[in-house]
C-alpha positions as CSV (number, residue, x, y, z in Angstrom):
1,X,5.3,11.4,0.3
2,X,6.5,14.6,-1.2
3,X,6.1,15.1,-5.0
4,X,9.0,15.5,-7.3
5,X,8.4,19.3,-7.5
6,X,8.3,19.6,-3.8
7,X,11.5,17.6,-3.3
8,X,13.3,19.9,-5.8
9,X,11.8,23.1,-4.4
10,X,9.8,23.9,-7.5
11,X,6.6,25.9,-7.4
12,X,3.7,23.4,-7.2
13,X,1.7,25.9,-9.2
14,X,4.1,25.7,-12.1
15,X,1.9,25.1,-15.1
16,X,1.5,22.0,-17.3
17,X,2.5,22.8,-20.9
18,X,0.4,21.8,-23.8
19,X,1.9,19.6,-26.5
20,X,1.9,22.3,-29.2
21,X,4.6,24.1,-27.2
22,X,7.2,21.4,-27.7
23,X,9.1,22.7,-30.7
24,X,12.9,22.9,-30.8
25,X,13.0,26.7,-31.5
26,X,11.6,27.7,-28.1
27,X,12.3,28.8,-24.6
28,X,10.2,28.4,-21.5
29,X,10.6,30.7,-18.4
30,X,8.8,30.7,-15.1
31,X,8.5,33.8,-13.0
32,X,9.0,34.1,-9.2
33,X,6.3,36.8,-8.7
34,X,3.9,38.6,-11.0
35,X,3.7,42.3,-10.0
36,X,7.2,43.4,-11.3
37,X,6.8,41.3,-14.4
38,X,3.4,42.7,-15.2
39,X,4.6,46.2,-14.7
40,X,7.5,45.7,-17.1
41,X,5.2,44.0,-19.6
42,X,2.6,46.7,-19.4
43,X,5.3,49.4,-20.1
44,X,6.7,47.4,-23.0
45,X,3.4,46.8,-24.6
46,X,2.3,50.5,-24.2
47,X,5.5,51.7,-25.6
48,X,6.5,53.8,-22.6
49,X,9.8,53.6,-20.6
50,X,10.3,50.0,-19.4
51,X,12.7,48.6,-16.8
52,X,15.6,46.8,-18.3
53,X,15.7,43.0,-18.0
54,X,15.1,39.8,-19.8
55,X,11.3,39.6,-19.5
56,X,10.9,43.0,-21.2
57,X,13.3,42.1,-23.9
58,X,11.3,38.9,-24.6
59,X,8.2,41.0,-25.1
60,X,10.0,43.5,-27.3
61,X,11.5,40.6,-29.3
62,X,8.1,39.1,-30.0
63,X,6.6,42.4,-31.0
64,X,9.5,43.2,-33.3
65,X,9.2,39.8,-35.1
66,X,5.8,40.8,-36.5
67,X,4.1,37.5,-36.3
68,X,7.1,35.3,-36.8
69,X,7.5,34.7,-33.1
70,X,4.9,33.9,-30.5
71,X,4.5,34.4,-26.8
72,X,2.2,31.9,-24.9
73,X,1.1,32.3,-21.4
74,X,0.8,29.0,-19.7
75,X,-1.6,28.0,-16.9
76,X,-2.1,25.0,-14.7
77,X,-5.4,23.3,-15.2
78,X,-6.6,25.2,-18.1
79,X,-5.6,26.0,-21.7
80,X,-2.7,28.1,-22.6
81,X,-3.4,31.5,-24.0
82,X,-1.5,32.7,-27.0
83,X,-0.5,36.4,-27.4
84,X,0.5,37.6,-30.8
85,X,2.6,40.6,-31.6
86,X,-0.6,42.5,-32.2
87,X,-2.4,41.4,-29.0
88,X,-0.1,41.3,-26.0
89,X,-2.8,41.2,-23.4
90,X,-0.5,39.7,-20.8
91,X,0.0,43.1,-19.3
92,X,-3.7,43.5,-18.6
93,X,-4.2,40.1,-16.9
94,X,-5.4,40.5,-13.3
95,X,-2.7,39.8,-10.9
96,X,-4.5,36.8,-9.3
97,X,-5.0,35.3,-12.7
98,X,-1.5,35.9,-14.0
99,X,0.4,33.0,-15.6
100,X,3.4,31.5,-13.8
101,X,5.2,30.6,-17.0
102,X,5.6,31.8,-20.5
103,X,6.6,30.0,-23.7
104,X,8.5,31.9,-26.4
105,X,8.5,30.4,-29.9
106,X,11.5,32.0,-31.6
107,X,11.4,33.4,-35.1
108,X,15.1,32.6,-35.4
109,X,16.6,29.7,-33.5
110,X,19.9,31.5,-33.2
111,X,18.1,34.1,-30.9
112,X,17.6,31.4,-28.3
113,X,21.0,31.6,-26.7
114,X,20.8,35.4,-26.4
115,X,17.3,35.4,-24.8
116,X,18.2,32.5,-22.5
117,X,21.2,34.4,-21.2
118,X,19.1,37.6,-20.5
119,X,16.3,35.6,-18.8
120,X,18.8,33.8,-16.6
121,X,20.1,37.1,-15.4
122,X,16.7,38.5,-14.6
123,X,15.9,38.7,-10.9
124,X,12.2,37.8,-11.3
125,X,12.8,34.7,-13.4
126,X,12.8,31.4,-11.6
127,X,13.7,28.9,-14.3
128,X,14.6,28.9,-18.0
129,X,14.7,25.8,-20.1
130,X,14.4,24.6,-23.6
131,X,11.6,22.0,-24.2
132,X,13.1,19.0,-25.8
133,X,11.3,16.8,-28.3
134,X,11.6,13.1,-27.9
135,X,10.9,10.7,-30.9
136,X,9.6,7.2,-30.9
137,X,12.5,5.2,-32.3
138,X,10.2,4.0,-35.1
139,X,10.0,1.3,-37.6
140,X,12.9,1.3,-40.0
141,X,13.2,-0.5,-43.4
142,X,14.7,-3.9,-43.4
143,X,17.2,-5.3,-45.8
144,X,15.8,-7.7,-48.4
145,X,15.5,-11.3,-47.2
146,X,18.7,-13.1,-47.8
147,X,20.7,-10.0,-48.1
148,X,23.6,-9.4,-45.6
149,X,22.0,-8.3,-42.4
150,X,18.5,-9.3,-43.5
151,X,16.3,-11.1,-41.0
152,X,15.2,-14.7,-41.6
153,X,11.8,-14.7,-43.4
154,X,9.0,-16.8,-42.0
155,X,10.5,-17.4,-38.6
156,X,8.3,-15.4,-36.3
157,X,10.1,-16.2,-33.0
158,X,13.7,-16.1,-34.2
159,X,14.5,-13.2,-31.9
160,X,13.3,-14.7,-28.6
161,X,14.7,-18.1,-29.7
162,X,18.1,-16.6,-30.4
163,X,18.1,-15.1,-26.9
164,X,16.9,-18.5,-25.5
165,X,13.9,-17.1,-23.6
166,X,11.9,-20.3,-23.9
167,X,14.6,-22.2,-22.1
168,X,14.3,-20.2,-18.9
169,X,10.5,-19.6,-18.7
170,X,9.9,-22.6,-16.4
171,X,12.3,-21.4,-13.8
172,X,11.9,-17.6,-14.1
173,X,8.4,-16.8,-15.5
174,X,6.0,-18.2,-12.9
175,X,2.4,-17.2,-13.3
176,X,1.9,-15.2,-10.1
177,X,3.5,-11.9,-11.4
178,X,1.9,-8.7,-10.2
179,X,4.8,-6.2,-10.5
180,X,4.6,-4.4,-13.9
181,X,7.0,-3.3,-16.5
182,X,6.5,0.4,-17.1
183,X,6.4,1.5,-20.8
184,X,6.6,5.2,-21.7
185,X,5.8,5.4,-25.4
186,X,3.7,6.7,-28.3
187,X,0.3,5.1,-28.8
188,X,-2.5,3.4,-26.9
189,X,-3.6,0.0,-25.8
190,X,-5.7,-1.3,-28.7
191,X,-6.9,-4.3,-26.8
192,X,-5.2,-6.8,-29.1
193,X,-6.0,-10.4,-28.1
194,X,-2.3,-11.1,-27.7
195,X,-2.1,-8.5,-24.9
196,X,-5.5,-9.1,-23.4
197,X,-5.4,-8.5,-19.6
198,X,-1.8,-7.5,-19.7
199,X,-2.0,-3.7,-20.1
200,X,-3.1,-1.0,-17.7
201,X,-3.1,2.5,-19.2
202,X,-1.9,5.1,-16.7
203,X,-3.6,8.5,-17.2
204,X,-1.2,11.4,-17.1
205,X,-2.7,14.4,-15.2
206,X,-3.5,17.8,-16.7
207,X,-3.3,16.7,-20.4
208,X,-4.4,19.4,-22.7
209,X,-4.7,17.3,-25.8
210,X,-5.9,13.8,-26.6
211,X,-3.4,11.0,-26.4
212,X,-1.8,9.6,-29.6
213,X,-3.3,6.5,-31.2
214,X,-0.1,5.3,-32.8
215,X,0.7,1.6,-33.1
216,X,4.3,2.0,-31.9
217,X,3.4,1.3,-28.2
218,X,1.4,-1.8,-29.0
219,X,4.3,-3.2,-31.1
220,X,6.8,-2.6,-28.3
221,X,4.4,-4.2,-25.8
222,X,3.9,-7.2,-28.0
223,X,7.6,-7.9,-27.9
224,X,7.5,-7.7,-24.1
225,X,4.5,-9.7,-23.2
226,X,2.3,-11.1,-26.0
227,X,0.6,-14.4,-25.2
228,X,2.4,-17.6,-25.6
229,X,1.3,-21.0,-26.9
230,X,-1.6,-19.9,-29.1
231,X,-2.0,-20.0,-32.9
232,X,-0.6,-16.6,-33.7
233,X,2.9,-17.9,-34.4
234,X,4.5,-15.3,-32.1
235,X,5.3,-14.9,-28.5
236,X,6.3,-12.2,-26.1
237,X,9.5,-12.5,-24.0
238,X,7.7,-12.7,-20.6
239,X,4.3,-12.6,-18.9
240,X,4.7,-9.3,-17.2
241,X,1.8,-6.9,-16.6
242,X,2.4,-3.6,-18.4
243,X,1.8,-0.1,-17.2
244,X,1.5,2.1,-20.3
245,X,2.2,5.9,-20.3
246,X,1.3,7.4,-23.6
247,X,3.2,10.7,-23.8
248,X,2.3,11.8,-27.3
249,X,-0.8,13.6,-28.5
250,X,-2.9,13.2,-31.6
251,X,-2.7,16.9,-32.6
252,X,0.6,18.2,-31.3
253,X,3.2,15.4,-31.2
254,X,5.4,14.8,-28.2
255,X,4.3,16.3,-24.9
256,X,7.4,17.0,-22.9
257,X,5.6,17.8,-19.7
258,X,3.7,14.5,-20.0
259,X,7.0,12.7,-20.3
260,X,8.3,14.5,-17.1
261,X,5.1,13.5,-15.3
262,X,5.3,9.9,-16.5
263,X,8.8,9.5,-15.2
264,X,7.8,10.9,-11.9
265,X,4.8,8.5,-11.8
266,X,7.0,5.6,-12.6
267,X,9.5,6.6,-9.8
268,X,6.7,6.5,-7.3
269,X,4.8,3.5,-8.7
270,X,6.8,0.6,-7.3
271,X,7.7,-0.7,-10.8
272,X,11.2,-2.1,-11.1
273,X,11.7,-1.9,-14.8
274,X,11.0,1.0,-17.3
275,X,11.3,0.5,-21.1
276,X,12.0,3.6,-23.2
277,X,11.9,3.0,-26.9
278,X,12.2,6.7,-27.6
279,X,15.0,9.3,-27.9
280,X,16.2,12.7,-28.8
281,X,19.6,14.0,-30.0
282,X,19.2,16.9,-27.6
283,X,19.9,16.3,-23.9
284,X,17.1,17.5,-21.5
285,X,18.2,18.2,-17.9
286,X,14.7,17.6,-16.6
287,X,14.6,14.1,-18.2
288,X,18.1,13.3,-16.9
289,X,17.2,14.4,-13.4
290,X,13.9,12.4,-13.4
291,X,15.6,9.3,-14.7
292,X,18.2,9.7,-11.9
293,X,15.2,9.8,-9.5
294,X,13.9,6.5,-11.0
295,X,17.3,4.9,-10.6
296,X,17.5,6.1,-7.0
297,X,14.2,4.3,-6.3
298,X,15.6,1.1,-7.8
299,X,13.8,1.3,-11.2
300,X,16.0,-0.3,-13.8
301,X,15.7,2.0,-16.9
302,X,16.3,0.4,-20.3
303,X,16.4,2.6,-23.4
304,X,16.9,2.0,-27.1
305,X,20.2,3.3,-28.6
306,X,18.6,4.8,-31.7
307,X,18.4,4.0,-35.4
308,X,20.7,6.6,-36.9
309,X,24.1,4.9,-37.4
310,X,23.9,5.6,-41.1
311,X,22.8,9.2,-40.7
312,X,25.7,10.7,-38.8
313,X,25.3,8.4,-35.8
314,X,24.2,11.1,-33.3
315,X,24.1,10.3,-29.6
316,X,20.5,9.6,-28.4
317,X,19.1,10.5,-25.0
318,X,17.9,9.0,-22.6
319,X,20.0,6.0,-23.7
320,X,23.2,8.0,-23.1
321,X,22.3,9.2,-19.6
322,X,24.1,7.7,-16.6
323,X,22.3,4.9,-14.9
324,X,20.5,3.8,-18.1
325,X,21.0,0.4,-19.8
326,X,21.4,1.3,-23.4
327,X,20.4,-1.4,-25.9
328,X,21.6,-1.8,-29.5
329,X,20.1,-4.1,-32.2
330,X,21.6,-7.2,-33.7
331,X,21.0,-9.5,-36.7
332,X,20.6,-13.2,-36.7
333,X,24.4,-13.4,-37.1
334,X,25.0,-11.5,-33.9
335,X,26.3,-8.5,-35.7
336,X,25.0,-5.0,-35.3
337,X,22.2,-4.1,-37.6
338,X,23.1,-1.4,-40.2
339,X,20.8,1.1,-38.5
340,X,21.7,0.6,-34.8
341,X,23.4,3.6,-33.4
342,X,26.8,3.0,-31.8
343,X,28.8,4.5,-28.9
344,X,30.7,3.7,-25.8
345,X,27.5,3.8,-23.7
346,X,25.8,0.8,-25.3
347,X,25.7,-1.9,-22.7
348,X,24.1,-4.9,-24.4
349,X,22.2,-5.7,-27.6
350,X,19.3,-7.9,-28.7
351,X,17.7,-8.9,-32.0
352,X,16.2,-5.9,-33.7
353,X,15.1,-6.8,-37.2
354,X,12.3,-9.0,-38.5
355,X,10.8,-9.0,-35.0
356,X,7.2,-10.3,-35.4
357,X,4.9,-8.5,-33.1
358,X,1.4,-7.0,-32.8
359,X,0.2,-4.0,-34.8
360,X,-2.9,-2.1,-33.7
361,X,-6.0,-4.0,-32.7
362,X,-5.8,-7.3,-34.5
363,X,-2.8,-7.3,-36.9
364,X,0.8,-8.6,-36.9
365,X,3.9,-7.4,-38.7
366,X,7.7,-7.6,-38.7
367,X,9.2,-4.7,-36.9
368,X,12.7,-3.4,-37.3
369,X,14.6,-1.0,-35.0
370,X,16.2,-0.6,-31.6
371,X,12.7,0.1,-30.3
372,X,12.1,-3.7,-30.5
373,X,15.5,-4.8,-29.1
374,X,15.1,-2.7,-25.9
375,X,11.9,-4.6,-24.7
376,X,13.8,-7.9,-25.0
377,X,16.3,-6.6,-22.5
378,X,13.5,-5.1,-20.3
379,X,11.8,-8.5,-20.2
380,X,15.1,-10.1,-19.3
381,X,15.6,-7.7,-16.4
382,X,12.1,-8.2,-15.2
383,X,12.6,-12.0,-15.2
384,X,15.8,-11.9,-13.2
385,X,14.5,-9.5,-10.7
386,X,11.7,-11.9,-9.9
387,X,14.5,-14.3,-8.8
388,X,16.7,-11.7,-7.3
389,X,14.5,-8.9,-6.0
390,X,17.5,-7.7,-3.9
391,X,19.5,-6.7,-7.0
392,X,19.9,-3.1,-8.0
393,X,21.3,-1.5,-11.1
394,X,24.9,-2.6,-10.4
395,X,24.1,-6.3,-10.1
396,X,21.8,-6.2,-13.1
397,X,24.4,-4.6,-15.3
398,X,27.1,-6.9,-14.1
399,X,25.0,-10.0,-14.8
400,X,24.0,-8.8,-18.3
401,X,27.6,-8.0,-19.2
402,X,29.0,-11.3,-17.9
403,X,26.4,-13.4,-19.8
404,X,26.2,-11.6,-23.2
405,X,27.5,-13.2,-26.3
406,X,30.1,-11.1,-28.2
407,X,30.9,-12.4,-31.7
408,X,34.5,-12.3,-32.7
409,X,35.3,-9.2,-34.7
410,X,32.3,-7.2,-33.4
411,X,33.3,-4.1,-31.5
412,X,32.0,-3.3,-28.0
413,X,31.0,0.2,-29.2
414,X,28.6,-1.5,-31.7
415,X,26.8,-4.0,-29.3
416,X,28.3,-3.4,-25.9
417,X,29.1,-6.6,-24.1
418,X,27.2,-8.5,-26.7
419,X,23.9,-10.1,-27.5
420,X,21.5,-11.1,-24.7
421,X,21.5,-14.8,-23.8
422,X,19.0,-15.9,-21.2
423,X,20.5,-19.3,-20.4
424,X,23.8,-17.7,-19.6
425,X,22.1,-15.0,-17.7
426,X,20.2,-17.5,-15.6
427,X,23.5,-19.1,-14.7
428,X,24.8,-15.7,-13.5
429,X,21.6,-15.4,-11.4
430,X,22.2,-18.7,-9.8
431,X,25.9,-17.8,-9.1
432,X,25.0,-14.5,-7.4
433,X,22.4,-15.2,-4.6
434,X,21.0,-12.5,-2.5
435,X,22.0,-14.2,0.7
436,X,18.4,-14.8,1.8
437,X,16.7,-18.1,1.5
438,X,13.6,-16.5,0.1
439,X,15.5,-15.1,-2.8
440,X,17.0,-18.3,-4.1
441,X,15.5,-20.1,-7.1
442,X,13.3,-23.1,-6.4
């Protein structure tokens, strides 16, 4: 099977970028061939006459910024090499060792559009793009108990009870599950007892920094699949195995290229559900294209809407991309939480405040945010796909929409079709058979 790069005609030698390169005031460009570029670079560095073109102007820009900009040569399989304005050794690199891509960290963000235009016009430049930072849609403060919108204190399972998960487990959550839910997130598997035996960490190739040890991923996974029927007082929404892809680093924050690779790995993994409790206010064409590839391979992509309703309500990606099921967060009263971002693209909502879940290796805590509403919908999708493996995105979205509970006076742009209800969803599943005896419920 061809890789994602081969299918898109990209150079398989294109380098893997290190996490420190993912800043929002940057450009990355890859070159078609090195001789002309090296000749131009050598002329620019030595101060002699240089051919006109984008690559030369990038070098001149870095040199003129006197340390406020940085050029980084990027290699596949080994560390990137940074060239300061005082030490532009790129021109002296042997041709067979020359990098295929370069990262320009801008001194002034406004210069990005100018340099990008010049690079796109250069005949020796293959691609130009801006690395986009994604953020875990992290824990947000909760309203005081008893205040409007505040979650019910002391009720550890209110969220899954509100969505009526326990009422469908006997029919939908049989114990023979092997197909995983993929989770791309920040943080590692701490081996919490509530997730014992449920999580497989998928290693991302060519990492250049250690993976993050954040607790965000474990909290998301606890909502998905924590153990049921023990003394912890909590429960996950389903018993799915989880494939975890940690795309943050301990030193450098978000690793965009790790995210690209993780999406490609999920598309080729056979997983049917992908949970993304992360987002950015900047669209990234690479992420959009790779999510489209996941959808084309029948992966149902579920993403959190974001927690910025009170901070300008920006649109978050990947939730806003076509083919993604965007999830908002609701209170115990089936109203939108004060933080849950709104928009015409929100499809459904789920409880998102006071969600009791695992933290780290052995702790528990209430979590608040659309990060913890999204895995409820991911679990719901996983459960119904077990009964209807023939369903694709269209059928899943239709069933979610038809079964959601929309409270009077709540607008669709706030919670989409409404709050998730598993009993109503199960009824939709039974009313929409695949047409094959093996796909009907027992």
